[in-house]
C-alpha positions in Angstrom: 72.1 97.7 138.0 68.3 97.0 138.4 66.1 99.7 139.9 62.7 98.9 141.2 60.2 98.6 138.5 62.7 99.1 135.7 64.9 97.0 133.5 68.5 96.5 134.4 70.7 99.5 133.8 74.1 98.9 132.3 77.1 98.8 134.5 78.6 101.6 132.3 75.9 104.0 133.5 77.5 104.0 137.0 80.9 105.2 135.7 82.2 107.6 133.2 83.9 106.4 130.0 87.4 106.3 131.3 86.5 104.5 134.5 84.3 102.0 132.6 87.2 101.3 130.2 89.5 100.6 133.2 87.0 98.3 134.8 86.4 96.5 131.6 90.2 95.9 131.2 90.4 94.7 134.8 87.6 92.1 134.4 89.0 91.0 131.0 92.4 90.4 132.6 91.0 88.4 135.5 88.8 86.4 133.3 91.8 85.5 131.2 93.8 84.7 134.4 91.1 82.3 135.6 91.0 80.6 132.2 94.8 80.2 132.2 94.8 78.7 135.7 92.1 76.1 134.7 93.6 75.3 131.3 97.2 74.9 132.2 96.7 74.1 135.9 98.8 77.0 137.0 99.1 77.6 140.8 97.0 80.9 141.1 93.3 81.6 141.4 91.5 84.7 140.5 88.7 86.0 142.7 85.3 84.5 141.8 81.8 83.8 143.2 81.3 80.1 144.1 77.6 79.2 144.3 76.9 76.4 146.9 73.5 74.9 147.7 71.5 71.7 147.9 69.5 70.2 145.1 66.4 72.2 144.2 67.5 75.2 146.3 67.4 77.2 143.1 71.2 77.6 142.4 71.1 77.5 138.6 67.9 79.6 138.5 69.6 82.3 140.7 72.6 82.3 138.4 70.3 82.8 135.4 68.7 85.6 137.2 72.1 87.3 137.8 73.0 86.8 134.1 69.6 88.0 132.8 69.0 85.0 130.6 68.5 81.3 130.8 71.3 78.9 129.9 71.2 75.6 131.8 69.0 72.8 133.1 66.7 74.0 136.0 64.4 71.6 137.9 64.4 68.7 140.3 67.2 66.2 140.7 70.9 66.6 139.8 71.2 68.8 136.8 74.7 70.2 137.2 77.4 67.5 137.3 80.5 69.6 136.7 81.3 73.1 138.0 80.3 75.7 135.4 82.5 78.8 135.4 80.7 81.8 133.8 82.9 84.7 132.9 80.2 87.4 132.5 81.0 90.6 130.8 78.7 93.6 130.3 78.4 94.5 126.6 75.7 97.1 125.7 75.9 96.2 122.0 75.1 92.5 122.7 71.3 92.4 122.5 71.5 88.6 122.5 73.8 86.6 124.7 77.1 85.9 123.0 78.3 82.5 124.3 78.6 78.7 123.6 76.1 76.8 125.7 74.9 73.8 123.8 77.4 71.3 125.2 76.6 71.9 128.8 73.5 69.7 128.7 75.3 67.0 126.6 78.2 67.0 129.1 75.9 66.6 132.1 74.0 63.8 130.4 77.3 62.0 129.6 78.4 62.2 133.2 75.0 60.9 134.4 75.7 57.5 132.7 79.3 57.2 133.8 80.4 55.3 137.0 81.9 58.6 138.4 78.9 60.9 137.9 80.7 64.1 138.9 83.9 65.9 137.7 85.8 68.7 139.4 87.1 70.0 136.0 85.3 73.2 135.2 83.3 74.0 132.1 84.3 77.5 131.3 81.8 79.8 129.5 82.4 83.3 128.3 79.3 85.4 128.2 78.8 88.9 126.8 75.3 90.5 127.1 73.6 93.8 127.7 72.2 92.6 131.0 75.3 90.8 132.3 77.2 92.1 135.3 81.0 92.0 135.3 81.2 88.8 137.4 82.9 85.4 137.4 80.5 82.9 138.9 81.1 79.2 139.4 78.0 77.1 139.7 78.6 73.8 141.5 76.6 70.6 141.6 73.8 70.5 144.1 74.5 69.0 147.5 72.4 65.9 148.4 70.8 64.9 151.7 69.9 61.2 151.2 67.8 59.1 153.5 69.5 56.5 155.6 69.3 52.8 154.9 70.9 50.2 152.7 68.6 50.8 149.8 69.8 54.4 149.5 73.5 53.5 149.3 73.8 54.7 145.7 72.4 58.1 146.6 74.6 58.2 149.7 77.7 57.6 147.6 76.6 60.4 145.3 76.1 62.7 148.2 79.6 62.1 149.4 81.1 62.7 146.0 79.3 66.0 145.5 80.2 67.2 149.0 83.8 66.3 148.5 83.9 68.2 145.2 82.2 71.3 146.6 84.5 71.3 149.7 87.5 71.2 147.5 86.3 74.2 145.5 85.6 76.1 148.7 89.2 75.6 149.8 90.4 78.3 147.4 90.7 81.4 149.6 90.1 83.8 146.7 86.6 82.5 146.1 83.5 84.3 147.6 81.1 81.6 148.7 77.4 82.3 147.8 75.6 80.0 150.3 72.0 79.3 149.3 69.4 78.3 151.9 65.8 77.3 151.0 64.2 77.6 154.5 62.1 80.0 156.5 63.8 79.1 159.8 67.4 80.2 160.1 68.1 77.6 162.8 68.0 74.9 160.0 71.6 75.2 158.7 71.4 72.9 155.7 74.0 74.4 153.3 75.7 76.4 156.0 76.6 73.1 157.8 78.9 72.3 154.9 80.1 75.8 154.2 81.1 76.5 157.8 83.4 73.5 157.8 85.6 75.4 155.4 84.7 79.0 156.4 83.7 78.7 160.1 83.0 82.5 160.6 81.4 83.0 157.2 84.0 85.7 156.7 84.0 85.2 152.9 80.5 83.8 152.6 77.3 85.6 151.4 74.1 83.9 152.7 71.1 84.0 150.3 67.6 82.8 151.1 66.1 81.7 147.8 62.4 81.3 146.7 61.3 84.3 148.8 58.0 84.4 147.0 57.0 80.9 148.3 58.0 81.8 151.9 56.1 85.0 152.4 52.7 83.3 152.5 53.9 80.9 155.2 54.3 83.7 157.8 51.2 84.3 159.9 52.6 87.1 162.1 54.6 90.2 161.5 57.1 89.2 164.2 57.9 86.0 162.3 58.7 88.1 159.2 60.9 90.5 161.3 63.0 87.5 162.6 63.3 86.1 159.1 64.5 89.4 157.6 66.8 90.2 160.5 67.8 87.0 162.2 69.4 87.4 165.7 73.2 87.1 166.0 72.9 83.9 168.0 71.5 82.2 164.9 73.6 83.7 162.2 77.2 84.8 162.6 77.4 88.6 162.4 80.8 88.5 160.6 79.3 87.2 157.4 79.8 89.2 154.2 77.1 91.7 153.8 76.2 91.5 157.6 72.8 89.9 156.9 71.3 87.5 154.4 70.0 88.4 150.9 66.5 87.4 149.8 65.8 86.5 146.1 63.0 85.1 143.9 63.4 84.0 140.3 60.3 83.3 138.1 60.0 79.6 137.3 58.9 79.9 133.7 61.2 79.0 130.8 62.2 81.1 127.8 61.4 79.6 124.4 59.0 79.3 121.5 57.3 76.0 122.6 53.8 75.7 124.2 55.3 75.0 127.6 57.4 78.2 127.5 56.3 81.2 129.5 58.6 83.8 128.1 59.2 84.5 124.5 62.5 86.3 125.0 65.2 86.9 127.6 64.0 90.5 127.8 60.6 89.2 129.0 62.4 87.0 131.5 64.4 90.0 132.8 61.3 92.1 133.1 59.6 89.3 135.0 62.5 89.2 137.5 62.1 93.0 138.1 58.3 92.6 138.5 58.9 89.7 141.0 61.1 91.9 143.1 58.5 94.6 143.3 55.8 92.1 144.3 58.0 90.6 147.0 58.6 94.0 148.5 54.9 94.8 148.4 54.1 91.4 150.0 56.6 91.9 152.8 55.4 95.4 153.6 51.8 94.1 153.7 52.8 91.3 156.2 54.9 93.8 158.3 52.3 96.5 158.2 55.1 99.0 157.5 57.4 100.2 154.7 60.8 98.5 154.4 63.8 100.6 155.3 66.5 101.3 152.7 68.8 98.8 154.3 66.1 96.1 154.2 65.4 96.9 150.5 69.1 96.6 149.7 68.9 92.9 150.7 65.9 92.0 148.6 65.9 90.9 145.0 68.3 89.6 142.4 69.4 93.1 141.3 70.5 94.0 144.9 72.5 90.8 145.2 74.1 91.4 141.8 75.1 94.9 142.6 76.6 93.8 146.0 78.6 91.0 144.4 79.8 93.1 141.5 81.1 95.8 143.9 82.6 93.2 146.2 84.4 91.4 143.4 85.6 94.6 141.9 87.2 95.5 145.2 88.8 92.1 145.5 90.1 92.4 141.9 91.7 95.8 142.7 93.2 94.6 146.0 94.7 91.5 144.4 96.4 93.2 141.5 99.7 93.8 143.3 99.7 90.1 144.5 99.0 88.7 141.0 102.0 90.3 139.4 104.7 88.3 141.4 102.8 85.1 140.8 102.8 85.7 137.1 106.5 86.5 137.3 107.2 83.2 139.0 105.0 81.3 136.6 106.8 83.0 133.7 110.2 81.9 135.0 108.9 78.3 135.6 107.4 78.1 132.1 110.6 79.5 130.5 112.6 76.8 132.3 110.2 74.2 131.1 110.6 75.4 127.5 114.4 75.3 127.8 114.3 71.7 129.0 112.1 70.7 126.1 114.6 72.4 123.7 117.5 70.7 125.4 115.7 67.3 125.1 115.0 67.9 121.4 118.7 68.6 120.8 119.7 65.3 122.2 117.6 63.1 119.9 120.5 61.4 118.1 121.7 57.8 118.4 125.0 58.5 120.4 123.4 60.8 123.0 120.4 58.5 123.4 122.6 55.5 124.0 124.6 57.5 126.6 121.3 58.6 128.3 120.2 54.9 128.3 123.4 53.7 129.9 123.4 56.5 132.5 119.8 55.7 133.4 120.7 52.0 133.7 123.4 52.9 136.3 121.2 55.3 138.2 118.3 52.8 138.3 120.6 50.1 139.8 121.9 52.6 142.4 118.4 53.4 143.6 117.6 49.7 143.7 120.6 48.9 145.8 119.8 51.8 148.1 116.3 50.4 148.7 117.7 47.0 149.6 120.3 48.5 152.0 117.8 50.8 153.6 116.7 54.4 153.0 114.0 56.9 154.1 113.9 59.1 151.0 110.8 57.4 149.6 107.7 58.4 151.6 106.3 55.4 153.5 102.7 56.7 153.4 102.8 56.4 149.6 105.1 53.4 149.0 105.2 51.5 152.2 103.0 48.5 153.1 101.8 47.3 156.5 101.9 43.6 157.2 98.2 43.4 156.4 98.6 45.3 153.1 101.5 43.0 152.2 99.3 39.9 152.9 96.5 41.2 150.7 98.8 42.3 147.8 101.5 39.6 148.0 99.6 36.7 149.5 99.2 35.4 153.0 100.7 32.3 154.6 97.9 29.8 154.6 97.6 26.5 156.3 96.9 23.1 154.8 93.2 23.9 155.2 93.5 27.0 153.1 92.8 29.4 156.0 95.0 32.3 157.0 96.7 31.9 160.3 95.1 33.9 163.1 97.1 36.6 164.7 96.6 34.8 168.0 98.6 31.8 166.7 101.6 34.0 166.1 103.4 35.4 169.1 102.5 39.0 169.9 106.2 39.7 169.9 106.3 39.3 166.2 103.9 42.1 165.6 105.7 44.4 168.0 109.3 43.5 167.2 108.9 43.1 163.4 106.9 46.3 162.8 103.7 44.7 161.6 101.8 48.0 161.6 104.6 50.0 160.0 104.6 50.8 156.3 107.8 49.2 155.0 109.5 48.7 151.7 112.7 47.4 150.3 115.1 45.4 152.5 113.1 46.1 155.6 110.0 44.6 154.1 111.9 41.6 152.8 113.3 41.0 156.3 109.9 41.3 157.9 108.4 38.8 155.4 111.1 36.3 156.1 110.6 36.7 159.9 106.9 36.0 159.5 107.7 32.9 157.5 110.0 31.7 160.3 107.4 32.3 163.0 104.5 30.7 161.1 106.3 27.6 159.8 108.3 27.2 163.0 105.1 26.9 164.9 103.6 24.3 162.7 102.7 21.1 164.5 102.5 17.7 162.9 98.9 17.1 161.7 96.8 14.6 163.5 97.4 10.9 162.8 94.5 8.5 162.6 94.5 4.8 163.3 93.4 4.2 159.7 96.5 6.0 158.4 98.7 3.9 160.6 97.1 0.6 159.5 97.2 1.7 155.8 100.8 2.6 156.2 101.7 -0.9 157.6 101.0 -2.7 154.3 102.6 -6.1 153.6 106.4 -6.8 153.2 107.6 -8.5 150.0 108.8 -11.6 152.0 106.4 -11.9 155.0 103.1 -10.5 156.3 104.4 -9.0 159.6 104.4 -5.3 160.5 107.3 -2.8 160.6 106.3 0.2 162.7 109.6 2.1 162.0 108.8 2.0 158.3 105.2 2.9 159.1 106.3 6.0 161.0 108.6 7.1 158.1 105.9 6.7 155.5 103.4 8.8 157.5 105.9 11.5 158.5 107.3 12.2 155.1 103.8 12.3 153.6 102.5 14.7 156.2 105.6 16.9 155.9 105.4 17.1 152.1 101.8 18.1 152.1 102.3 20.6 154.9 105.4 22.4 153.8 105.2 22.5 150.0 102.4 25.2 150.0 104.5 27.4 152.2 107.4 27.3 149.7 105.1 28.7 147.0 103.6 31.3 149.3 107.1 32.5 150.4 108.2 32.8 146.8 105.1 34.8 145.8 105.5 37.1 148.8 109.1 37.9 148.2 108.6 38.3 144.5 105.9 40.9 145.3 108.3 42.8 147.5 111.1 42.7 144.9 108.7 43.9 142.1 107.7 46.8 144.3 111.3 48.1 144.1 110.7 49.2 140.5 108.0 51.9 141.0 109.8 53.1 144.1 113.1 53.4 142.2 111.3 55.4 139.5 110.0 57.8 142.1 113.5 58.3 143.5 114.8 59.0 140.0 112.0 61.5 139.3 112.6 63.2 142.7 116.3 63.6 141.9 115.6 64.8 138.3 117.3 61.7 136.8 114.2 60.1 135.2 114.0 59.7 131.4 110.6 61.4 130.9 109.1 60.9 127.5 111.0 57.7 126.7 108.1 55.3 127.6 109.3 52.6 125.2 112.7 52.4 126.7 111.4 52.6 130.2 108.9 49.7 129.5 111.9 47.7 128.2 113.8 48.2 131.4 110.8 47.5 133.6 110.1 44.3 131.6 113.7 43.1 131.9 113.7 43.7 135.6 110.3 41.9 136.2 111.4 39.0 134.0 114.6 38.7 135.9 112.8 38.7 139.3 110.3 36.1 138.1 112.9 33.8 136.6 115.2 34.1 139.6 112.3 33.4 142.1 111.2 30.4 140.0 114.8 29.0 139.9 115.2 29.6 143.7 111.9 27.9 144.4 112.9 24.9 142.3 116.2 24.5 144.4 114.1 24.6 147.6 111.8 22.0 146.1 114.7 19.7 145.5 115.7 19.9 149.2 112.1 19.4 150.3 111.8 16.3 148.0 115.0 14.8 149.3 114.1 15.2 153.0 110.6 13.7 152.4 111.8 10.8 150.2 114.4 9.1 152.4 114.7 9.3 156.1 118.2 9.7 157.5 118.1 9.3 161.2 121.0 11.5 162.1 119.2 14.3 160.2 115.5 13.7 161.0 115.7 12.5 164.7 116.8 15.8 166.3 115.7 15.0 169.9 116.7 11.5 170.8 116.7 12.2 174.6 113.1 13.5 174.5 112.0 10.5 172.5 113.7 8.1 174.9 112.1 9.8 177.9 108.7 9.5 176.2 109.1 5.8 175.5 110.3 5.2 179.1 107.3 7.1 180.5 104.7 4.6 179.3 106.8 1.4 179.1 105.6 0.1 182.4 102.0 1.3 182.2 100.9 -0.4 179.0 99.1 -3.7 179.6 99.9 -5.1 176.2 102.3 -7.8 177.4 105.4 -5.7 176.5 107.8 -5.3 179.5 109.2 -1.9 180.3 112.7 -3.3 179.9 112.0 -4.2 176.3 110.9 -0.7 175.4 113.6 1.0 177.4 116.3 -1.3 175.8 114.8 -0.5 172.4 115.5 3.1 172.9 118.9 2.3 174.4 119.8 0.3 171.2 118.8 3.3 169.1 121.1 5.5 171.2 124.0 3.0 170.9 123.6 2.9 167.2 123.8 6.7 167.0 126.9 6.8 169.2 128.7 4.4 166.8 127.5 6.4 163.8 125.4 3.4 162.7 122.6 4.6 160.4 119.8 2.0 160.3 117.7 1.9 157.2 114.1 3.1 157.4 112.8 -0.5 157.0 114.8 -1.9 159.9 112.8 -4.6 161.8 111.9 -4.2 165.4 113.3 -7.6 166.1 116.7 -6.2 165.3 116.2 -3.4 167.8 115.6 -5.8 170.7 119.1 -7.3 170.7 120.4 -5.1 173.4 118.6 -6.8 176.4 120.2 -6.3 179.7 122.6 -9.3 180.4 121.7 -9.2 184.1 118.2 -10.3 183.3 117.6 -14.0 183.1 117.6 -15.5 179.7 114.2 -17.0 180.2 112.6 -13.6 181.1 114.4 -12.0 178.1 113.1 -14.6 175.8 109.6 -14.3 177.1 109.6 -10.6 176.7 111.1 -10.8 173.3 108.4 -13.3 172.3 105.7 -10.9 173.7 107.2 -8.0 171.8 107.3 -10.0 168.5 103.8 -11.3 169.1 102.4 -7.7 169.7 104.3 -6.2 166.7 105.7 -8.4 164.1 103.3 -11.4 164.3 100.2 -9.5 165.3 98.6 -6.9 163.1 96.3 -5.8 165.8 97.3 -2.1 166.5 98.0 -2.0 170.3 97.9 1.3 172.2 101.6 1.0 172.8 102.4 0.5 169.1 100.2 3.5 168.2 102.0 5.7 170.6 105.4 4.6 169.4 104.4 5.3 165.8 103.0 8.7 166.8 106.2 9.6 168.7 108.4 8.5 165.8 106.3 10.5 163.3 106.6 13.6 165.5 110.4 13.3 165.7 110.7 12.9 161.9 108.2 15.7 161.1 110.0 18.1 163.4 113.3 17.2 161.9 112.0 17.9 158.4 110.5 21.2 159.6 113.8 22.5 161.0 115.8 21.5 158.0 113.1 23.0 155.7 113.1 26.3 157.5 116.9 26.7 157.5 117.2 25.5 153.9 114.4 27.8 152.5 115.7 30.9 154.2 119.3 30.3 153.2 118.4 29.5 149.6 116.1 32.5 149.1 118.8 34.8 150.5 121.5 33.3 148.3 119.5 32.6 145.1 116.8 35.3 145.1 118.1 38.3 147.1 121.8 38.2 146.2 121.3 37.8 142.4 119.6 41.2 142.5 122.8 42.6 143.8 125.5 40.7 141.8 123.7 39.3 138.7 121.1 41.9 137.8 123.5 44.7 136.7 125.3 42.5 134.2 122.1 41.0 132.8 120.4 44.4 132.4 123.5 45.9 130.7 123.7 42.9 128.4 120.0 43.3 127.5 120.5 47.0 126.9 123.5 46.6 124.6 121.7 43.9 122.6 118.8 46.2 122.1 121.1 49.0 121.0 122.4 46.9 118.2 118.9 46.8 116.7 117.1 49.7 115.2 117.3 52.4 117.9 113.9 53.8 116.9 112.3 50.6 118.2 113.8 51.3 121.6 113.4 55.1 122.0 110.6 55.6 119.4 112.4 58.7 118.2 109.8 59.6 115.6 106.9 59.6 118.2 109.1 61.3 120.8 110.1 64.1 118.4 106.5 64.7 117.6 105.5 64.6 121.2 108.2 67.1 122.2 107.3 69.3 119.3 103.7 69.4 120.5 104.7 70.1 124.1 107.0 72.9 122.9 104.2 74.5 120.9 101.8 74.3 123.9 104.5 75.7 126.3 105.3 78.6 123.9 101.5 79.5 123.8 101.3 79.3 127.5 104.4 81.5 127.8 103.0 84.1 125.5 99.7 84.2 127.4 101.5 84.7 130.7 103.6 87.4 129.2 100.6 89.2 127.8 98.8 88.9 131.2 101.8 90.1 133.0 101.9 93.2 130.9 98.1 93.8 131.3 98.3 93.6 135.1 101.4 95.9 135.2 99.5 98.5 133.2 96.4 98.1 135.4 98.6 98.4 138.5 100.2 101.6 137.2 96.8 103.1 136.4 95.5 102.2 139.9 98.6 103.9 141.4 98.0 107.0 139.3 94.4 107.2 140.4 95.4 106.9 144.1 98.0 109.6 143.7 95.4 112.0 142.2 93.1 111.3 145.1 
């Protein structure tokens, strides 16, 4: 390590040849283990030092100081955009650093111009150098503390992305966190605020105060320096690694041959670090007016920090050796099983077996599909379920004639409680909820407002006289209003239910994968099945919607009174209620008898045409009334309706009442018809027609060139490549397993000797 006023001594000088050889093998094994975990995403982590700090805290500069040479961007702003893992290895014969470093700068610049400017995937660098300690250090992107305000949104988003990445890295329990703080007041917990969210007691955290050379001049009193070097327990947790912070300074000059370079070689840079340590100690002693104790000296300088980290990491390495071996054994078994599956799949790449696999997958897929419609809980709702609001966003909401979504207040609260609006549903449960919302929404639709202009325009002129026919007027208005109101809901319902059916495909695939029944690697065949299913769903929905449109057209083309007039008693009561109050010259008896005539016709199953004249409806006048009174009232009725085109209030109200009755009759029939037809001609075909159609499509494809279906050539090449990669991984695991076994045996032998 580094002694005061001297260059770094080699790690080998602190151990004899045999011990150094054992340490070297231990570091080599862990470096290879970490590389294997990153490359193949294996589920174990080797101990390492994770450097965490804010921008311009001096993270990269400190790492360079620990390594003994410069390798990366250093300066203001975000320079590190991916974690950089440095496997450092002491090599006394490497007078120049042996590593590949050029692409770090290029990779960071590439990420700077991409939408996602940070990546959690590590850049792994292997370094051998005469000044290197035996350490694995992970340098993370600098944390950002942006200013508030809308104009700083981009920087705020960047800050969240960096903190999320760093927090994810700190979750690994094997990592030692090197927490960098650039402050002279320990009550300002800038980086510790983030670190302590993952490691509350700092039990695996080493706190480092950087840029010591810039802080010493800021202290005016010796007492301030004392508090800074030995902060009280109430400010810093006493359980932190190392018991107290470390203090470091790294010269800011760069190594190079240019005019701006300060150091001509890495040796000069390393000497400058040692000189900086001596100057910092001298400055502190001058401020304190006393000499530093050995304990205080052991916390000052890059060399002291490096020695502490190297010894700490070596102990972690040795303690974890017995734990690594079972993990490697488990991974070896898992990789062996993976290789056997690949070999098994390669052996089945012939036409007969592929067709059998295709037919078996067809049956299994339909089974999962049926299970989802009938109801199941095996698919996780948090991943595949949709709330009612999600369903509206993704599948389309029910919109009114004005194009606006219906407010929740217009739909009874019971719907959202009873029909599970907030629950994440899929399959048959989601289909049922969508149909229930359709019933509630459409069932609550009222007839749109009717204006006097619409009534007058609907009266028109007959082909044989210029009188008015208000029953025909009411029919014309009602069917037009109903058609415009209900047709959009038909398309919205079809789109919503089609969305729900199409969601069955990815959920079924998940269930197949979960049960180990999925045809992995056969993307062409799977795309064919998915395309056939989606085409079937779209075609079936379109056909069902066309059937519903036929019903809607028929009910809005010709008015059949027995079908459209659902509430005759209510209509009769309405007409009676204002028959004696209107001052239009129409007697109450005329209006009442008008409704009675309508009732009499219904009782005898007489179905008047839509263009029936009001004069015909007045024939049932009470016989007890005098003929003269009857004739007078009839004349008044004809004068106010048939012969007079002035729209009286009574006539307007009669038209309005008739329109309401016809509209509501169409609404009830439309609701019942739409629900029945979508159940019969959209839902049921998935159960009884889809299996045969999919099988027919499958067999027709099998008659063609099978390579076009399963892409055997590409599949064989892909499997061969996967086999080669898995064999390499298996050999590396086997080699690592043997290394750790030998190291474990040597450690046990040393312990027995002691």
